[in-house]
N, C-alpha and C positions, 0 to 999 in steps of 0.2 A: 316713581315705585316707591315706598315707604317698606322702611325694614323694621320689623316688630323688635321691641330693645330686650328678646329673649334670647339668648342663645346659650345649651346648654353644656356642648362639649369644651369650649375653649372660647370664652365670651369675649376675650381682644383681637383674637388670632382670626376667628370665627365673624366678628361682627366689621373686622378688616378685610377680609376677602369679599363678604356680602356687600360691603360697602362701595368695593372697587368694580365689581360684577354690575349690580346696580345702575354704578354712574356711568358706567362703559353702554350700556344700551340706551339709558334714560336721555344721554347727551346727543346719541345718534339717531336713534329710530329702534321700534320694535323688531324693525326688519332685520338687524344687525346679527351676525353669528361671530362668536369668538370662541376661534380655536387653539385648543393647548396643546402643549407636550409636554411631558415629564422626560426632564433634562437625564441621561443614560450617562454620560461620561464618566462617572464617581461609581457606577454601578448600586443608585440606591432609587430608580426611579421607581420599584413596585412598590418602596414604601412611600413613596412619592404619590403614588397614585392610590395607594390604601388610604392615607391622609386625607387625598383632596379628595374619596369618595366618602369618609366619614363626616367631613364638613358640611359635605351638600344633602348628605343622609338625615343629617341631625340640625340642617339649618332653615330659617324663613325662606330663603331660597327656592326651598323645593317645590315651592306654592306658587313660585310666579316664576320659572324656570326650567326649561327642560336640560337632561345633561344628557348627554350618552357618550359613551366609551367604548376604546376596544383594548386589545393586546395583539401587538403582532410580533411573534418569535422566528425570528431567524439567526441562521449560524455564520459565523463570522468567519477567515479567512486562515483562521485556525482552530476551526473547530469547536468553537464554543459560543454556545445559546446565547445568544442576545434578546431581552425582551424589551418592546417599546410599546410604551404607551400613551393614548393621545386621547384626543375625543373635540367633543363644541359644547355649549351653552348657547340657548334661544331663547327668547323670550315665548310664553307659552302664549301670548299674542301675534305672536309671528305667524303671520297668515301664509307662510310657504312653509310650516314647518315639517309636512308630512313629504315634500320637496327637497328640504334639506336632508331632511333623515334619508330617505332615499338615494341623493347624490353621495352624501357619507357613506354609508354602507357601500355604494360601488366602487368609490374609491378606498375605502379599508380594504375591500375584497382585490383588489387589486395589487395592492400594497404588498396585500398575503401572498399572494401569488409572485412577486414578484417582475411585475408588469404595469410600472407607474403611467 
């Protein structure tokens, strides 16, 4: 995949993220799925998710890569609410993209219900 030379939001970081994702898919195949999870230990996961979504919304990747995300809210043993953000990226050329979406949605529903 070739990356267009324009990225309005943040040219350096945006191009780097695009390159990593495109290279990951290109070096393996259009059938690969890239799963991601926003680190939560420092409680900055919502900001990470927002920045990643902004990158995607303003990226040339949007034309070539499908991104799906979910937010899972749980309560820890102290009663504090914790939000987890995760998702996947897959090539728009992936022949199994509908099946991947179904399986990810089922997986997410089980996580949300607390039944992995």
